[in-house]
C-alpha positions in Angstrom: 14.5 -4.9 21.5 11.5 -5.9 23.4 11.6 -9.0 25.3 9.4 -11.9 23.5 7.0 -13.3 25.9 7.8 -16.9 26.9 5.5 -19.6 25.8 4.8 -21.5 28.4 2.1 -21.1 31.3 3.3 -21.6 35.0 1.0 -22.6 37.3 0.8 -23.4 40.9 -1.7 -25.4 43.3 -5.3 -25.2 41.9 -7.7 -23.2 43.9 -9.6 -25.4 46.4 -11.9 -24.4 49.3 -8.7 -23.4 51.3 -8.1 -20.7 49.5 -9.0 -17.4 50.3 -10.7 -15.1 47.9 -7.8 -14.0 45.5 -6.6 -10.4 46.2 -5.6 -8.1 43.8 -2.6 -5.5 44.1 -0.5 -3.3 41.9 2.8 -5.1 42.8 3.7 -7.5 44.8 7.4 -7.8 46.1 8.7 -11.2 47.2 11.2 -10.7 50.0 11.6 -8.1 52.9 15.1 -7.6 52.7 17.1 -4.4 51.7 16.0 -4.7 48.1 12.6 -5.8 48.4 12.1 -3.0 51.1 13.6 -0.8 48.1 11.3 -1.7 45.9 8.2 -1.8 48.0 8.6 1.6 49.4 9.5 3.3 46.3 6.3 1.9 44.3 4.0 2.8 47.8 5.6 6.3 47.4 3.9 6.8 44.5 0.7 5.7 45.7 0.4 2.2 44.4 -1.1 -0.7 46.4 1.9 -3.1 47.3 1.9 -6.4 48.9 5.2 -7.7 50.2 5.8 -11.4 50.9 8.8 -12.1 53.4 9.5 -15.6 54.5 11.2 -15.0 57.8 10.2 -12.9 60.3 11.8 -10.2 61.1 14.4 -9.4 62.9 16.4 -12.0 61.3 20.2 -12.8 60.9 21.7 -11.7 57.3 25.5 -11.3 56.3 26.8 -8.1 54.6 27.1 -5.6 57.0 29.5 -3.0 55.5 27.5 -0.4 53.6 28.6 2.4 51.0 27.7 6.0 51.3 25.2 5.9 48.2 23.0 3.5 50.2 23.0 5.6 53.2 22.8 9.1 51.7 21.1 8.2 48.6 18.6 5.4 48.8 17.7 5.9 52.3 17.0 9.5 51.6 14.7 9.2 48.9 12.8 6.3 50.9 12.8 8.7 53.8 14.3 6.8 56.3 17.9 8.1 56.2 17.5 10.0 59.5 16.0 6.7 61.4 19.2 4.8 60.3 21.3 7.7 61.7 19.7 7.5 65.1 20.2 3.7 65.2 23.9 4.3 66.4 25.7 2.3 63.8 29.5 2.4 63.8 30.4 5.3 61.6 32.5 4.1 58.5 34.9 6.5 56.4 36.0 4.4 54.2 38.3 1.0 54.3 41.6 0.1 55.3 43.7 -2.9 53.1 46.6 -4.5 53.5 46.8 -5.7 49.8 49.0 -5.3 47.3 52.9 -4.8 46.1 53.1 -2.6 49.6 53.2 -4.6 52.7 51.7 -1.8 54.6 48.3 -1.0 55.0 46.7 1.8 53.1 43.4 3.8 53.4 40.7 4.3 50.7 38.8 7.5 52.2 35.3 8.4 50.9 35.8 12.4 51.9 38.7 12.5 49.3 36.5 11.7 46.3 35.3 14.9 44.8 32.2 13.7 44.2 31.4 12.6 47.8 31.1 16.1 49.7 32.4 15.7 53.1 29.1 15.8 55.1 28.0 12.8 53.2 31.5 11.0 53.1 30.5 8.1 55.3 28.6 5.0 55.5 27.8 2.5 58.3 28.9 -0.9 59.7 25.3 -2.3 60.5 23.7 -5.1 62.2 21.9 -6.2 59.1 18.8 -7.9 61.6 18.4 -4.2 63.0 19.1 -2.5 59.6 16.7 -4.6 57.4 13.9 -4.1 60.1 14.5 -0.4 59.9 14.0 -0.4 56.1 11.0 -2.9 56.4 9.1 -1.1 59.0 9.5 2.1 56.8 8.0 0.2 53.9 4.6 -0.4 56.4 4.7 2.9 57.7 4.3 4.2 53.9 1.4 2.0 53.4 3.0 -1.4 52.2 0.9 -4.5 53.0 3.9 -6.3 54.5 3.3 -10.1 55.5 5.9 -12.2 57.2 6.2 -16.1 57.5 4.7 -16.4 54.0 6.2 -18.6 51.5 5.9 -18.0 47.9 5.2 -21.1 46.2 5.2 -20.4 42.7 4.0 -17.4 39.9 0.7 -17.0 37.9 1.5 -16.6 34.2 0.0 -17.1 30.8 1.4 -16.8 27.6 1.8 -13.0 27.9 2.9 -12.0 31.2 3.2 -13.1 34.8 0.1 -12.2 36.5 0.7 -13.0 40.2 1.9 -15.2 43.0 0.7 -18.6 44.7 1.7 -18.3 48.5 1.1 -19.9 52.0 0.6 -18.1 55.1 1.7 -18.8 58.5 -0.6 -21.6 59.0 0.1 -23.2 56.0 -3.1 -21.8 54.4 -3.0 -21.5 50.2 -3.4 -18.3 48.9 -3.3 -16.2 45.5 -2.5 -12.7 45.0 -2.6 -10.8 41.4 -0.8 -7.8 40.3 0.5 -6.2 37.3 3.9 -6.6 38.5 6.1 -9.4 40.5 9.3 -8.1 42.1 11.6 -11.2 43.0 14.0 -10.1 45.8 14.1 -13.1 47.6 17.6 -13.6 47.5 20.3 -15.9 46.0 18.2 -19.0 47.6 15.3 -17.8 45.0 12.7 -20.2 44.1 11.3 -18.2 41.2 14.1 -16.5 39.7 14.0 -18.9 36.8 10.5 -17.6 36.0 12.1 -14.9 34.2 14.0 -17.1 31.8 17.9 -16.9 30.9 20.3 -18.6 33.3 22.8 -17.9 36.3 26.2 -17.6 35.2 28.6 -18.4 38.2 32.1 -17.0 37.8 35.0 -19.2 37.6 37.5 -16.3 38.8 35.8 -15.5 41.9 35.0 -19.1 42.9 35.7 -18.9 46.5 34.4 -19.9 49.7 33.8 -17.8 53.1 33.8 -19.0 56.5 33.0 -16.5 59.1 31.8 -15.8 62.4 32.2 -12.8 65.4 34.2 -12.0 68.1 32.9 -10.1 71.2 35.4 -7.0 70.9 38.5 -6.7 69.2 41.4 -3.9 68.5 40.3 -0.9 66.4 42.4 1.1 63.8 43.5 4.3 64.8 40.9 7.4 64.8 39.7 8.6 62.8 39.7 5.2 60.7 38.7 3.0 63.7 35.1 2.5 62.0 36.6 1.2 58.7 36.5 -2.1 57.1 40.2 -3.5 57.2 40.8 -6.2 54.3 44.0 -8.2 54.9 45.5 -10.4 52.1 47.7 -13.3 52.8 48.8 -16.6 51.1 45.2 -18.4 50.9 42.9 -15.6 50.1 41.6 -12.7 52.5 40.2 -11.7 55.5 37.6 -9.3 56.3 37.5 -7.4 59.7 34.5 -5.3 60.4 33.9 -3.1 63.7 30.1 -3.7 64.3 30.2 -2.3 67.9 32.9 -2.0 70.6 32.1 -5.5 71.9 31.0 -7.0 68.5 33.3 -7.8 65.2 32.7 -9.7 62.0 35.6 -11.6 60.8 35.7 -13.7 57.6 38.0 -15.3 55.5 37.7 -15.8 51.4 39.7 -18.4 50.3 39.6 -20.9 47.0 36.6 -23.2 46.7 39.1 -26.0 46.4 39.0 -25.9 50.3 35.4 -26.4 50.7 35.3 -30.0 52.1 37.9 -29.2 54.8 36.2 -26.0 55.7 32.3 -27.7 55.8 33.8 -30.6 57.7 34.8 -28.2 60.8 34.1 -24.8 60.0 34.5 -23.3 63.4 38.4 -25.0 63.4 39.1 -23.8 59.7 37.9 -20.4 60.7 40.3 -20.2 63.7 43.3 -21.8 61.5 42.9 -19.0 58.9 42.6 -16.1 61.1 46.0 -17.2 62.6 47.7 -17.5 59.4 47.0 -13.6 59.0 49.2 -11.7 61.5 47.6 -8.4 60.7 44.2 -9.7 61.8 45.2 -12.2 64.0 46.7 -9.5 66.5 43.8 -7.5 66.3 41.9 -10.4 68.1 44.5 -11.3 70.7 42.8 -12.5 73.9 39.3 -11.6 72.5 36.9 -14.4 73.0 34.2 -15.7 70.3 30.9 -14.0 70.5 28.2 -15.9 72.7 25.1 -13.7 72.0 22.9 -15.1 69.5 22.7 -15.1 66.2 26.5 -14.0 66.4 27.5 -17.1 68.3 27.7 -19.5 65.3 30.7 -20.1 62.5 28.9 -20.2 58.9 29.9 -20.8 55.6 28.9 -19.4 52.2 30.3 -20.4 48.4 29.5 -19.3 45.1 29.9 -15.6 46.0 29.6 -14.3 42.2 26.9 -15.0 40.0 24.7 -13.1 37.3 21.6 -13.6 35.4 21.6 -13.6 31.7 18.2 -12.2 32.0 16.5 -9.8 34.2 12.9 -9.1 33.5 10.2 -10.6 31.1 6.7 -9.1 31.0 5.1 -8.8 34.4 7.9 -9.9 36.5 11.7 -8.5 37.2 14.5 -9.5 39.8 16.4 -7.3 42.1 19.0 -8.0 44.7 20.8 -11.4 45.1 18.1 -12.8 42.9 19.7 -11.2 39.8 23.3 -10.9 40.6 25.8 -10.9 43.2 29.7 -10.1 43.2 32.6 -10.9 45.2 32.1 -8.6 48.8 35.6 -7.2 49.1 34.4 -3.8 48.2 31.1 -4.2 50.3 28.8 -3.7 47.3 26.3 -6.1 48.2 23.6 -4.1 49.5 24.5 -1.4 47.2 23.6 -3.3 44.0 20.5 -5.0 45.8 19.1 -1.5 46.7 20.2 0.2 43.6 18.5 -2.6 41.5 15.4 -2.5 43.3 15.4 1.3 43.0 15.7 1.0 39.1 13.0 -2.0 39.1 10.6 0.7 41.1 11.0 3.4 38.4 10.4 1.4 35.8 7.2 -0.2 37.5 6.2 3.4 38.5 6.3 4.6 35.0 4.6 1.4 33.6 1.6 1.9 36.3 1.4 5.5 35.4 1.3 4.6 31.3 3.8 7.2 30.4 6.1 5.5 28.6 6.0 2.2 26.6 6.5 -1.0 29.0 9.6 -2.8 26.7 11.4 0.5 27.1 10.9 1.1 30.9 12.3 -2.2 31.3 15.2 -2.6 29.0 16.3 0.9 30.8 16.3 -1.1 34.1 18.0 -4.0 32.7 20.9 -2.0 30.9 21.7 0.2 34.0 21.8 -2.7 36.4 23.9 -4.8 34.1 26.3 -1.5 33.6 26.2 -1.3 37.4 27.3 -4.9 37.9 29.7 -4.8 35.3 31.7 -1.6 36.8 31.9 -3.3 39.7 32.9 -6.9 38.3 35.5 -5.1 36.2 36.9 -3.4 39.3 37.2 -6.1 41.6 38.8 -8.4 38.9 41.5 -5.7 38.6 41.4 -5.3 42.4 42.4 -9.0 42.8 44.9 -9.1 40.0 46.6 -6.0 41.7 47.6 -8.3 44.8 51.2 -10.0 44.0 51.8 -13.3 45.5 53.3 -15.7 43.0 54.0 -18.4 45.8 50.2 -18.7 46.3 47.9 -20.8 44.6 44.9 -18.6 45.4 46.6 -15.4 43.9 48.2 -16.9 41.0 44.4 -18.4 40.0 43.4 -14.9 40.3 45.2 -12.6 37.8 43.7 -11.0 34.8 45.3 -13.5 32.4 43.2 -16.3 34.0 39.7 -15.2 33.4 38.7 -17.8 31.1 37.3 -17.8 27.8 34.0 -19.3 28.8 33.6 -16.5 32.1 34.7 -13.8 29.3 32.0 -14.8 26.9 29.3 -14.9 29.1 30.6 -11.7 30.6 31.1 -9.9 26.8 27.1 -11.3 26.8 26.1 -9.9 29.8 27.6 -5.9 29.0 26.6 -6.0 25.5 23.4 -7.8 25.5 20.3 -6.5 23.2 18.9 -4.7 26.2 22.2 -2.5 27.1 22.7 -1.0 23.8 26.7 -0.7 24.5 27.8 -1.2 21.2 31.3 0.4 22.3 32.0 -3.1 24.2 33.9 -5.1 22.0 34.6 -9.1 22.2 36.7 -11.2 24.0 40.2 -9.5 23.1 38.8 -6.1 24.3 37.4 -7.6 27.3 40.7 -9.2 28.5 42.8 -5.8 27.4 40.2 -3.6 29.6 40.8 -5.8 32.5 44.5 -6.0 32.0 44.4 -1.9 31.6 42.4 -1.2 34.9 44.6 -3.4 36.8 47.8 -1.8 35.8 46.2 1.9 36.4 44.8 0.7 39.5 48.0 -0.6 41.5 49.6 2.6 39.9 47.2 4.8 42.1 47.6 2.7 44.7 51.5 2.8 44.5 51.0 6.6 44.6 48.9 6.8 47.9 52.2 7.0 50.2 53.4 10.2 48.4 49.8 11.9 48.3 49.4 15.2 50.2 46.2 14.5 52.0 44.1 16.7 49.3 43.8 14.4 46.5 43.4 11.0 46.5 45.3 9.2 43.6 42.7 6.5 43.5 40.2 8.8 42.3 42.3 9.9 39.5 41.9 5.8 38.5 39.3 5.5 35.9 38.5 2.5 37.5 37.7 4.0 40.9 35.8 7.0 39.3 33.7 4.5 37.0 32.8 2.1 39.9 31.8 5.1 42.3 29.9 7.2 39.7 26.3 6.1 39.9 26.6 5.7 43.7 27.5 9.7 44.1 24.8 10.5 41.3 22.5 8.7 44.2 23.9 11.0 47.0 23.3 14.0 45.0 19.8 13.1 44.3 19.2 12.5 48.3 21.2 15.5 49.4 20.3 17.8 46.8 17.1 16.9 45.1 19.2 16.0 42.0 22.4 15.6 40.5 24.7 18.3 40.3 25.4 17.9 36.7 22.3 17.1 34.1 21.6 13.6 33.7 22.3 12.2 30.4 20.9 8.8 29.3 23.5 5.9 29.6 22.9 4.7 26.0 20.8 5.9 22.8 17.3 6.6 23.6 17.4 6.1 27.1 15.4 7.4 29.9 16.8 9.5 32.9 15.2 9.7 36.4 12.6 12.1 37.4 13.4 14.8 40.3 12.3 12.7 43.3 14.2 9.7 41.9 11.0 7.4 41.6 10.2 6.9 38.1 11.8 7.4 34.6 11.2 9.9 32.3 11.9 10.7 28.6 14.7 13.5 28.5 13.3 15.0 25.6 9.9 15.5 27.3 9.7 16.6 30.9 5.8 17.0 32.5 5.6 20.1 34.6 5.8 18.1 37.6 9.2 16.5 36.6 
């Protein structure tokens, strides 16, 4: 069903003599992080005129250092930047190591044992986001994107039919305007304009957590070949991540209940040290290691309200991507994946829209349906993953059982999954949502329990439907990047849906393919 245009007009400051002449582009992207760079590059690769406005000046600090293979071998290869990322010398990551679940012994999640992640690409990287993000933004410049840093978007320009552009201020504070057929908001969780697509932002009560994190100047590493793995360890008050960025730099963060917010925000550094000391597995890895003193890693930071989604991801002329659209709990390192995947979906719809090959509403309903689907898979998996950990003494873990996904959140989740744009009639109401989560948790717990008896040739984890589904679309992205297309013929995700072109940059109707694909 087509989205109805909003019947209000969004305005920015009226033009004055301070404004320069209005500039015209095909697409304006707000935000230069992975989502913004991906969307801008993927549109520019099709020859369109793209303006990217970034509030900060790169390189800049950002959290979220642990990547998934789909970003490295899928999105980065499609964008033409994979070799440069490989040359950057980032720490190789072959999977994850977890002290989580019923078994007190750590267990491995290996990308190499997935039947769809071939050994040559069964790895990702632990990256310093300041460097990784700058590589993506510089690549956008190389392919023709007009990148302007230290520029702040003030608001969108719209009429009753669609968004037409943005008003923004330059480095000197001068007011400007730019017009385009499409605006992509990729300006992060602090977006000032995401409300312009309509809808609401739903925060997850289940993942109502707060994170306090910082960096150490080194730290012990896991035994090879897993020395580059992210290590996640559950303890009474929550869980801790341990990410080896380089030999002399380790990212360490504790995720605990939001009820601890006051104490953490009052003295983040003391709370951070206390929580690390409460988790013996991580505390021992840091024995005698000093806190990092190099900028920007010398600070202890706090982030709250990890998980949320927008009930609406587009309106005519405007789309949301990355953290402006959604974010889910960081335990599976899904942040950059969801950001770049959503941005690539947006670019496909924009490219097809600019080409005029398909009806606009059909293109952007495809974008929204797939984005919702990917978020749903990660959300379901992570609820199940939390539920799998057994610690009935702990308030944190008792509150994170499938049975404690409240009715209000389940209602919002059912709406997210089964919205008009998704066409997913197979997903029922609240009862089915609870049953799906319970079954996924049980299956995942069984699969992890079988790991000690694995022969090393088959990974029981990938016999779990929850695991297979959550990595399926990422595997398709990898296959497209490595082999030029998926190994199996791609089929629409919903009745009447679309499939990606051979280069992964636009949508095509599976009932008709042009000679160029």
